[in-house]
C-alpha positions, 0 to 999 in steps of 0.5 A: 480507458484500458485497464492495465492491472493484472489482478482484480482489485477490491475496494476496502477501508482498512487501517494499515501500517507501512514500516521501514527503517524501524518506524511505522506510519499509519495508513488507510488501505483503499483497494487491494489485489493479489498483486498490489494496493492503494493507500492513503497517508495523513501527510506526505512522506518520503518513502524508501524504495521497498517497505512493509505494509501490514493490516493487523486485523487481517494477519496481512503483511507484504513487502512492497514498492511504490509504483505511483503517487498522487498527493497523499494516495500511493500505488503499491506493488507487492514484491515476491 
């Protein structure tokens, strides 16, 4: 398998929140890199084109967009 990621990813297990349109949905961040992350949701959710991922305990906030989806796991790309 050919690795397509531009930045090395790190496996994590952290609570996060995705926010859009004045609402927040809890998620679990499963891996993260400089350019994106993979998150798990408790239930399938329709997401807008762009939204915010926050990890409160790390003071981490990034604007992002979904780039792939598999059941309840979503791959995110961070947007500048």
